[in-house]
C-alpha positions as CSV (number, residue, x, y, z in Angstrom):
1,M,141.5,-21.6,-12.1
2,T,138.5,-20.9,-14.5
3,R,135.3,-20.3,-13.9
4,R,134.2,-23.8,-14.2
5,G,136.8,-25.4,-12.4
6,R,135.6,-23.3,-9.4
7,I,132.1,-24.2,-9.8
8,A,133.3,-27.5,-9.6
9,A,135.5,-27.1,-6.4
10,S,132.6,-25.3,-4.6
11,V,130.0,-28.6,-5.5
12,A,133.1,-30.7,-4.0
13,A,133.6,-28.9,-1.1
14,C,129.8,-28.8,-0.3
15,A,129.9,-32.7,-1.1
16,V,133.1,-33.6,1.1
17,A,130.8,-31.4,4.1
18,L,128.2,-34.0,3.6
19,A,130.3,-36.6,4.7
20,C,131.2,-34.8,7.8
21,P,130.9,-37.7,9.9
22,L,128.1,-36.9,12.6
23,A,128.2,-37.8,16.5
24,A,125.0,-39.4,18.1
25,S,124.5,-38.1,21.8
26,A,122.9,-40.0,25.0
27,H,123.8,-39.6,29.1
28,A,126.1,-42.3,30.6
29,Y,124.7,-43.8,33.2
30,L,126.1,-46.8,35.2
31,V,124.5,-50.3,34.3
32,R,127.0,-52.3,36.3
33,T,129.8,-52.3,38.8
34,V,132.8,-54.4,40.1
35,P,132.5,-54.8,43.5
36,S,128.8,-54.6,43.1
37,A,127.1,-51.6,44.7
38,S,126.7,-52.3,48.4
39,G,127.8,-55.5,48.1
40,L,130.3,-57.7,50.2
41,V,133.8,-59.0,49.0
42,E,135.4,-61.7,50.8
43,V,138.8,-60.8,49.4
44,A,140.6,-57.1,49.3
45,P,139.7,-55.9,45.3
46,T,143.0,-54.6,43.7
47,S,140.4,-52.3,41.4
48,V,137.7,-50.9,40.2
49,Q,135.6,-51.2,37.5
50,L,132.9,-49.0,36.6
51,T,130.3,-50.2,33.2
52,Y,128.4,-47.8,31.5
53,N,125.5,-48.0,28.7
54,E,128.1,-45.9,26.4
55,V,131.9,-45.4,26.2
56,V,132.8,-42.5,27.8
57,E,136.4,-41.4,27.7
58,P,138.3,-42.3,31.0
59,R,140.6,-39.3,30.5
60,F,137.5,-37.4,31.3
61,A,136.3,-39.6,34.4
62,I,137.3,-38.6,37.9
63,I,136.8,-41.8,40.4
64,S,137.5,-41.4,44.0
65,V,137.7,-44.4,46.3
66,T,137.6,-43.5,50.0
67,D,137.3,-44.9,53.2
68,A,135.3,-44.1,56.3
69,Q,137.9,-41.7,57.5
70,G,138.2,-40.0,54.0
71,T,141.3,-41.5,53.0
72,Q,141.9,-41.9,49.3
73,E,142.5,-45.4,48.0
74,V,143.4,-44.7,44.5
75,A,146.4,-46.0,43.2
76,G,146.7,-44.8,39.7
77,K,144.3,-43.1,36.6
78,P,141.4,-44.1,35.3
79,A,141.6,-46.6,31.9
80,R,139.5,-48.3,29.7
81,S,138.9,-51.8,30.1
82,A,141.1,-54.2,27.1
83,T,137.8,-56.1,27.1
84,D,134.7,-54.1,27.3
85,P,135.5,-50.7,25.9
86,R,132.5,-49.5,28.0
87,T,134.2,-50.5,31.2
88,I,136.6,-48.1,33.3
89,V,139.3,-49.4,35.6
90,V,140.4,-47.3,38.6
91,P,143.5,-49.6,40.5
92,I,143.3,-49.2,44.3
93,R,145.3,-50.1,47.0
94,H,145.2,-52.9,49.4
95,V,142.5,-52.4,51.4
96,G,141.5,-53.9,54.5
97,E,137.7,-54.9,56.3
98,G,135.4,-52.0,56.1
99,W,133.2,-50.1,54.0
100,Y,134.2,-48.2,51.3
101,L,133.0,-44.9,49.4
102,V,133.2,-44.9,45.3
103,Y,132.6,-41.5,43.5
104,W,132.2,-41.3,40.1
105,R,132.3,-38.5,37.6
106,A,131.7,-38.9,33.6
107,I,131.1,-36.8,30.3
108,S,128.4,-38.0,28.3
109,A,128.3,-38.2,24.3
110,D,126.6,-34.7,24.2
111,G,128.7,-33.0,26.4
112,H,126.8,-33.1,29.8
113,P,128.8,-34.1,32.6
114,V,127.3,-36.7,34.9
115,R,128.1,-38.0,38.7
116,G,127.3,-41.1,41.1
117,A,128.5,-42.3,44.4
118,F,128.4,-46.0,45.5
119,T,129.3,-48.0,48.2
120,F,131.2,-51.8,48.7
121,A,132.3,-53.7,51.8
122,V,135.3,-55.6,52.4
123,G,134.4,-59.0,54.9
124,P,134.3,-60.8,56.5
125,N,133.5,-58.3,59.4
126,P,133.0,-54.8,58.1
127,G,130.8,-53.9,60.5
128,P,127.8,-51.7,60.2
129,A,127.7,-48.7,57.1
130,P,129.0,-45.4,57.9
131,Q,127.3,-42.5,57.1
132,F,129.6,-41.1,54.2
133,A,129.9,-37.8,53.0
134,V,128.5,-37.9,49.4
135,P,130.5,-35.1,47.1
136,S,127.6,-33.3,45.4
137,V,126.6,-35.1,42.2
138,S,125.1,-32.2,40.3
139,E,127.3,-30.1,37.2
140,S,125.9,-28.3,34.4
141,V,128.0,-26.8,31.6
142,A,125.9,-23.7,31.5
143,T,128.2,-22.0,33.5
144,P,128.3,-18.3,32.5
145,G,132.1,-18.9,30.7
146,L,130.6,-21.8,28.4
147,V,127.5,-20.5,27.8
148,G,129.1,-17.1,26.6
149,F,131.3,-19.4,24.2
150,R,128.7,-21.5,23.2
151,F,126.8,-18.2,22.4
152,A,129.7,-16.8,20.5
153,V,129.9,-20.0,18.2
154,F,126.1,-20.4,17.9
155,L,125.5,-16.6,16.7
156,T,128.3,-16.0,14.5
157,V,127.5,-19.3,12.5
158,L,124.2,-18.1,12.2
159,L,124.7,-14.6,11.2
160,A,126.7,-15.8,8.8
161,I,124.4,-17.8,7.3
162,G,121.8,-15.7,7.3
163,L,124.0,-12.6,5.8
164,L,124.9,-14.7,2.9
165,A,121.4,-15.6,2.2
166,F,120.1,-11.7,2.4
167,R,123.5,-10.9,0.0
168,L,122.8,-13.9,-2.4
169,V,119.2,-13.8,-2.8
170,L,117.2,-10.7,-1.3
171,V,119.4,-7.8,-1.8
172,R,120.3,-8.3,-5.7
173,P,117.3,-6.5,-7.4
174,V,118.4,-3.2,-5.6
175,V,120.8,-2.6,-7.6
176,T,119.3,-2.9,-10.9
177,R,117.2,-0.3,-9.5
178,I,120.2,2.1,-8.0
179,P,123.4,0.9,-9.9
180,E,125.8,2.9,-7.8
181,L,125.0,1.3,-4.6
182,S,127.8,-1.5,-3.7
183,L,127.3,-4.4,-1.5
184,R,130.8,-4.7,-0.5
185,Q,130.0,-3.6,3.0
186,I,127.3,-6.7,3.5
187,E,129.9,-9.2,1.8
188,V,132.5,-7.6,4.5
189,A,130.1,-8.1,7.3
190,F,129.8,-11.5,6.1
191,W,133.5,-12.5,6.4
192,I,134.1,-11.4,9.4
193,V,131.3,-13.0,10.9
194,T,132.4,-16.2,8.9
195,A,136.0,-15.7,10.3
196,A,134.7,-15.0,14.0
197,A,132.8,-18.3,13.3
198,L,136.1,-20.4,12.7
199,I,137.8,-18.7,15.6
200,A,135.3,-19.2,18.2
201,T,134.5,-22.8,17.8
202,P,137.8,-24.5,18.4
203,L,138.0,-21.7,21.5
204,Y,135.4,-22.9,22.7
205,V,135.8,-26.9,22.4
206,D,139.4,-26.8,23.6
207,I,137.9,-24.5,26.8
208,A,135.1,-26.7,27.5
209,T,137.1,-29.8,27.0
210,A,139.8,-28.4,29.3
211,R,137.6,-27.7,31.9
212,F,135.8,-31.8,31.8
213,A,139.4,-33.3,32.2
214,L,140.3,-30.5,35.1
215,R,143.2,-29.1,33.2
216,S,144.3,-25.1,31.6
217,A,143.4,-24.2,28.7
218,F,146.5,-22.9,27.6
219,D,147.7,-26.9,28.2
220,V,146.9,-26.9,24.1
221,G,149.4,-30.2,24.1
222,A,147.2,-32.7,26.6
223,V,144.0,-30.8,25.8
224,L,144.2,-31.4,21.7
225,P,144.2,-34.9,21.9
226,L,141.1,-35.2,24.2
227,I,139.4,-33.0,21.9
228,H,139.5,-35.8,19.5
229,A,139.5,-38.8,22.2
230,S,135.5,-37.3,22.8
231,A,132.2,-37.6,21.3
232,F,131.8,-33.7,22.1
233,G,135.0,-32.6,20.7
234,R,134.9,-34.6,17.0
235,S,131.8,-33.5,16.9
236,F,132.6,-29.3,17.4
237,L,135.6,-30.2,15.1
238,D,132.8,-31.3,12.5
239,L,131.0,-28.2,12.7
240,E,134.5,-26.4,12.3
241,A,135.5,-28.7,9.1
242,C,131.7,-28.0,7.4
243,T,131.9,-24.0,8.6
244,A,135.5,-24.1,6.7
245,L,133.7,-25.8,3.5
246,F,130.7,-23.6,3.6
247,A,133.2,-21.0,3.8
248,V,135.1,-22.0,0.6
249,A,131.3,-22.3,-1.3
250,A,130.6,-19.1,-0.3
251,A,133.8,-17.5,-1.6
252,A,133.1,-19.4,-5.3
253,A,129.6,-18.4,-4.9
254,L,130.6,-14.4,-4.4
255,W,133.0,-15.0,-6.9
256,V,130.9,-15.5,-9.4
257,D,127.6,-13.6,-8.9
258,R,126.7,-10.4,-10.8
259,A,124.3,-8.3,-8.4
260,G,123.7,-6.0,-11.5
261,R,122.5,-9.0,-14.0
262,S,118.4,-9.4,-13.7
263,Q,118.9,-12.8,-14.3
264,R,121.4,-15.6,-12.9
265,T,123.6,-17.7,-15.3
266,V,124.2,-20.8,-14.6
267,A,127.6,-20.6,-13.4
268,E,126.0,-18.7,-10.3
269,L,122.7,-20.5,-9.8
270,L,125.4,-23.8,-9.9
271,A,127.4,-21.9,-7.2
272,T,124.1,-21.0,-5.2
273,T,123.3,-24.8,-5.1
274,G,126.5,-25.5,-3.7
275,V,126.3,-22.6,-0.6
276,A,123.0,-24.3,-0.1
277,L,124.3,-27.9,0.3
278,A,127.0,-26.6,2.3
279,V,124.3,-25.1,4.9
280,F,122.6,-28.0,5.1
281,A,125.4,-29.9,6.3
282,V,126.7,-27.2,8.9
283,L,123.2,-26.7,10.0
284,L,122.9,-30.8,10.6
285,V,125.8,-31.2,12.8
286,P,124.3,-29.3,15.9
287,G,121.1,-31.3,16.3
288,A,123.4,-34.3,15.2
289,A,125.6,-34.0,18.4
290,G,122.9,-32.5,20.7
291,H,119.7,-33.5,22.1
292,A,117.6,-34.3,18.8
293,A,119.8,-36.9,18.2
294,Q,118.8,-38.7,21.3
295,T,114.9,-37.5,21.0
296,A,112.8,-40.2,19.7
297,P,111.5,-40.2,16.8
298,R,115.0,-39.1,15.9
299,G,114.2,-37.9,12.1
300,L,111.9,-35.7,13.3
301,A,113.6,-34.1,15.8
302,L,116.9,-33.7,13.9
303,A,114.5,-32.6,10.7
304,L,112.8,-30.0,13.5
305,D,116.3,-28.6,14.6
306,W,117.8,-28.1,11.3
307,L,114.2,-26.1,10.3
308,H,114.6,-24.2,13.7
309,L,118.4,-23.2,13.0
310,A,118.0,-22.7,9.1
311,T,114.4,-20.2,10.0
312,A,116.9,-18.1,12.1
313,A,119.5,-18.2,10.6
314,V,117.6,-16.4,7.8
315,W,115.5,-13.8,10.5
316,L,119.1,-12.7,12.2
317,G,120.9,-12.4,9.5
318,G,118.2,-10.8,7.5
319,L,118.0,-8.0,10.1
320,V,122.0,-7.3,10.8
321,G,121.9,-7.3,6.8
322,L,119.1,-4.6,6.7
323,L,121.1,-2.2,9.3
324,V,124.3,-2.4,7.3
325,L,122.2,-1.7,4.3
326,Y,120.6,1.4,5.2
327,R,123.9,2.7,6.7
328,V,125.6,2.2,3.0
329,M,122.5,3.5,0.7
330,P,123.2,6.5,-0.2
331,A,120.7,8.9,1.7
332,D,118.8,10.5,-1.5
333,S,118.3,6.6,-2.6
334,R,117.7,4.9,0.4
335,R,114.0,5.3,0.4
336,E,113.5,3.7,-3.5
337,G,116.3,0.8,-2.2
338,L,114.9,0.0,1.1
339,A,111.2,0.0,-0.6
340,V,112.5,-3.0,-2.3
341,V,114.3,-4.8,0.2
342,V,112.1,-4.2,3.0
343,P,109.0,-6.2,1.4
344,R,111.0,-8.8,-0.1
345,F,112.5,-9.5,3.2
346,S,109.1,-9.3,5.1
347,T,107.7,-11.8,3.4
348,V,110.6,-14.0,4.3
349,A,110.5,-12.9,7.8
350,L,107.0,-14.0,8.1
351,I,107.8,-17.2,6.4
352,S,110.8,-18.2,8.6
353,V,109.1,-16.8,12.2
354,A,106.3,-18.9,11.3
355,A,108.5,-22.0,10.5
356,L,110.6,-20.9,13.6
357,L,108.0,-21.1,16.0
358,A,106.4,-24.0,14.9
359,S,109.7,-26.3,15.1
360,G,110.4,-24.8,18.1
361,V,107.3,-25.8,19.7
362,W,107.1,-28.9,18.4
363,A,110.7,-29.9,19.3
364,S,109.8,-28.4,22.8
365,I,106.4,-31.3,23.0
366,L,109.0,-34.0,22.0
367,H,111.4,-32.9,24.6
368,L,109.1,-32.0,27.7
369,P,107.8,-35.4,28.9
370,T,105.0,-33.1,30.7
371,L,103.6,-29.8,30.5
372,G,104.4,-28.7,34.2
373,A,108.1,-29.9,33.0
374,L,107.7,-26.4,31.3
375,W,107.8,-24.3,34.6
376,Q,109.2,-26.8,36.8
377,T,112.5,-27.1,35.3
378,S,115.3,-25.0,34.3
379,Y,115.1,-26.4,30.9
380,G,111.5,-25.6,30.2
381,Q,112.1,-22.1,32.2
382,T,114.8,-21.2,29.7
383,I,112.3,-22.3,26.7
384,I,109.7,-19.6,28.3
385,V,112.7,-16.6,28.6
386,K,113.3,-17.6,25.0
387,G,110.1,-17.7,24.0
388,A,109.0,-14.4,25.6
389,L,112.2,-12.9,23.6
390,V,111.1,-14.3,20.4
391,A,107.2,-12.6,21.1
392,L,108.7,-9.5,21.3
393,A,110.7,-9.3,18.8
394,L,107.7,-10.2,16.5
395,V,105.8,-7.3,18.0
396,A,108.7,-5.0,16.0
397,A,108.5,-6.9,13.3
398,A,104.4,-6.4,13.4
399,V,105.0,-2.9,13.8
400,N,107.3,-3.0,10.4
401,L,105.0,-5.0,8.6
402,L,101.9,-3.2,9.3
403,K,102.9,0.6,9.6
404,V,106.7,0.8,7.8
405,R,106.1,-1.3,4.7
406,P,102.9,-0.2,3.6
407,R,104.3,3.9,4.0
408,L,107.3,3.1,1.8
409,A,105.4,1.6,-0.9
410,M,103.3,4.8,-0.7
411,Q,106.1,6.9,-0.4
412,H,105.7,8.9,2.9
413,V,109.4,10.2,3.4
414,G,108.6,11.4,7.0
415,G,110.0,9.3,9.7
416,E,109.3,6.1,8.3
417,L,112.9,5.5,7.7
418,H,114.4,6.1,11.0
419,L,111.3,4.3,12.8
420,L,112.5,1.3,10.4
421,R,116.0,1.6,11.6
422,R,115.0,2.5,15.3
423,L,112.5,-1.4,15.0
424,V,114.7,-3.4,12.8
425,G,117.9,-2.8,15.4
426,G,116.0,-3.2,18.3
427,E,114.3,-6.2,16.8
428,A,118.2,-7.5,16.3
429,V,119.2,-7.1,19.7
430,V,116.0,-8.9,20.7
431,V,116.9,-12.2,18.4
432,V,120.5,-12.1,19.7
433,G,119.2,-12.3,23.1
434,A,117.0,-15.3,21.8
435,V,120.3,-17.1,20.6
436,L,121.8,-16.7,23.7
437,A,118.7,-18.1,25.3
438,A,119.1,-21.3,22.8
439,A,122.7,-21.2,24.1
440,V,121.9,-21.9,27.4
441,L,118.9,-24.4,26.5
442,T,121.7,-26.3,24.4
443,S,123.8,-26.4,28.0
444,L,121.0,-28.0,30.2
445,A,119.9,-31.6,30.2
446,P,116.9,-32.3,29.1
447,P,114.5,-33.1,31.7
448,A,113.7,-36.9,32.1
449,K,111.1,-38.8,30.4
450,A,110.5,-40.6,33.5
451,L,109.1,-37.3,34.9
452,A,106.5,-37.9,33.2
453,L,105.2,-40.6,35.4
454,E,105.2,-38.0,38.3
455,S,101.3,-36.6,37.8
456,K,100.4,-40.6,39.0
457,A,102.2,-40.4,42.1
458,L,100.6,-41.3,45.4
459,A,102.8,-39.4,47.3
460,R,105.5,-37.4,47.9
461,V,108.4,-38.8,50.9
462,G,111.8,-38.0,51.8
463,P,114.2,-36.9,52.4
464,G,115.1,-39.2,55.6
465,Q,113.7,-42.3,56.8
466,V,110.6,-43.2,55.3
467,T,107.1,-44.5,56.4
468,N,104.1,-43.6,54.6
469,T,100.6,-45.3,53.9
470,V,98.8,-45.2,50.7
471,R,95.6,-46.6,49.1
472,S,95.5,-48.3,45.7
473,A,93.0,-50.7,43.6
474,G,91.5,-51.1,47.0
475,Y,95.0,-52.3,48.8
476,T,96.2,-50.4,51.9
477,I,100.5,-50.1,51.4
478,T,102.8,-48.7,54.0
479,L,106.0,-48.1,52.4
480,R,109.1,-48.3,54.0
481,V,112.6,-46.9,52.9
482,G,115.9,-46.6,55.2
483,P,117.8,-45.0,55.4
484,N,116.9,-43.3,52.1
485,R,120.1,-41.8,52.0
486,A,122.3,-42.0,48.1
487,A,125.4,-44.2,48.3
488,V,124.6,-46.4,51.0
489,P,122.7,-49.3,51.3
490,N,118.9,-49.2,51.4
491,D,116.6,-51.1,52.6
492,F,113.0,-50.8,50.9
493,S,110.0,-52.7,51.9
494,I,106.4,-52.8,51.8
495,A,103.8,-54.1,53.9
496,L,100.5,-55.1,51.4
497,S,96.7,-55.3,53.3
498,R,93.6,-55.2,52.3
499,N,90.6,-54.6,54.6
500,G,93.1,-54.9,57.6
501,T,94.1,-58.6,56.4
502,P,97.7,-59.0,55.3
503,V,98.1,-60.2,51.1
504,R,100.4,-62.7,51.0
505,G,101.8,-64.7,48.0
506,A,102.2,-62.1,46.1
507,S,104.4,-60.4,43.4
508,V,106.1,-57.4,44.1
509,K,108.7,-56.1,41.8
510,L,109.8,-52.6,42.2
511,A,111.4,-49.7,39.3
512,F,113.5,-47.0,40.0
513,D,113.4,-43.9,37.8
514,M,115.2,-41.0,38.1
515,L,113.6,-37.8,38.0
516,D,116.7,-35.3,37.8
517,M,118.4,-36.6,34.4
518,E,118.0,-38.8,32.1
519,M,118.9,-42.8,33.6
520,G,118.3,-46.2,32.5
521,Q,115.9,-47.8,34.8
522,Q,116.6,-50.1,37.9
523,Q,114.3,-53.1,38.2
524,Y,113.9,-55.5,41.3
525,A,111.9,-58.3,42.7
526,L,110.8,-57.9,46.5
527,T,111.0,-60.8,48.7
528,E,108.3,-61.4,51.3
529,S,109.8,-61.8,54.9
530,S,106.7,-62.0,57.0
531,P,103.0,-62.1,56.1
532,G,102.6,-59.5,54.0
533,V,105.1,-58.1,54.2
534,Y,107.7,-57.7,50.9
535,T,111.2,-56.5,51.4
536,R,114.8,-55.9,49.2
537,S,117.9,-54.4,49.7
538,A,119.3,-53.1,46.9
539,P,122.0,-50.4,45.6
540,A,119.1,-48.4,43.8
541,L,119.6,-45.1,44.9
542,V,122.7,-43.7,43.5
543,M,122.7,-40.5,42.9
544,V,120.7,-37.5,45.2
545,G,117.6,-36.3,44.1
546,H,114.5,-37.0,43.4
547,W,113.5,-40.8,42.1
548,G,110.4,-42.4,41.1
549,L,109.5,-45.5,42.6
550,D,107.4,-47.5,40.8
551,F,105.4,-50.7,42.5
552,T,103.8,-53.5,40.2
553,I,102.1,-55.7,42.3
554,T,100.3,-58.7,41.2
555,P,97.9,-60.8,44.2
556,A,97.9,-64.4,44.0
557,G,95.2,-65.0,41.8
558,G,94.5,-61.1,41.6
559,T,94.7,-58.0,39.2
560,P,98.3,-56.3,38.8
561,F,98.0,-52.7,39.8
562,E,101.1,-50.2,40.3
563,A,101.3,-47.7,43.1
564,F,103.7,-44.7,42.2
565,I,105.6,-42.9,44.8
566,V,107.9,-40.0,44.5
567,D,111.2,-40.4,47.0
568,R,113.8,-37.6,47.7
569,A,116.7,-39.3,48.8
570,G,119.5,-37.0,50.5
571,G,123.5,-37.2,50.6
């Protein structure tokens, strides 16, 4: 292939990379069930239907239907409805009168598992609702094994991009100063981490998909079709394809690059541009398939995510590149070479770290609904750990910038070179730790936006039967919730009074928000059952955890006001 042909192939590869499909993401939640949650049907159903807010893969779904004695009534595997792709249908046996518990688990498009439960009754005389033992409704992809593989994917991809940037941009001037210096070892390091990235990505998605589908990761024949069937799997296939195209573009750039030349040729400039386009595509995929794609404003969230990854890659790859360069440089010319590279890297690293911190803080503001979520949630606590590691790395970087770099320029040899090696090595280790924290962070679901409402809570109630009195806008509200358990019928009522007199004819609406994870809001109207008493039986507490009960009350001829209560529902 001619040189022009290689350049054309490089640019074409990057163009294809930019065309890689990008998966959006959201957290799946249940919007409708047949039979209805906590509802009564006269005729025994032949199936249970669950409709979600987004399309979920039925082969990842788990749906259990049991009676009061725990007998399993499911008669087949979950399947997608022929009329609505968001609906999952599972056949059940011919069931008799009584109450039944439906427990479900689905995988959201971003790879986060979500669970829930509800009950229904078969009549005409099902009897009182039993106290079902609700299975755990908490599950996370933040297990040590999955986080470890996710970390390997992030680390190798970022290192590959950073090492290539170090080789093509930062270290080229050294060769003109030290002609006998070879950059081959840096290129070898780049190809090692690139190969590791191309291996780690499909390995991770295979193991994660097998876990979601409750299969063995070695059952490749069954797992591979599931990878392509899920948005989570397709996003990592996109990452694998874009990384492979990046490797092709990098090979073309390294082939035409001649580090000994002070001026770049047109071919080298085109090849470097092609690599930059490929890097753009690779770093765009994680955000488009993760939390950034579901955070408003989406364009800003994606831009911040891309900038955060790009600056992390430049910083981490430059640190590792410096360590490799230190090792391969001839001892008698090591100080001269580092005196050229270290100032260049320090300037680039300073800009990268500033952009890294700014984008990270801004993204945290977008993802965290309240400042308190920073220390009250696992997601926020992981951000604190990551920030602490970055701050620690900055200390080492500051010593390099303020102490080692000036002495290199003044040609003081002393112990500066050994100090530089130790500081850069320690800095690199700490940054790798920050990447591990980022792997944990992306495995956790961000806090629910409804958590921002928690600050206006008039009371915190539960678990168990609730009777609590609060005051708002001059009114007295006595709240009762029973039995206040997930997946069973719950009765909600308020007694509304003012100056001891029941308030009649008011409009009362009750909205339910899950505070532990992002779910859709449910809203019901309460009806006046006796003077000043407003009630509703609703299948609202579908999961164990903390719920926001937001009452919007409009007295007859009066001004509307709200009363927000945080309720903890048990299982």
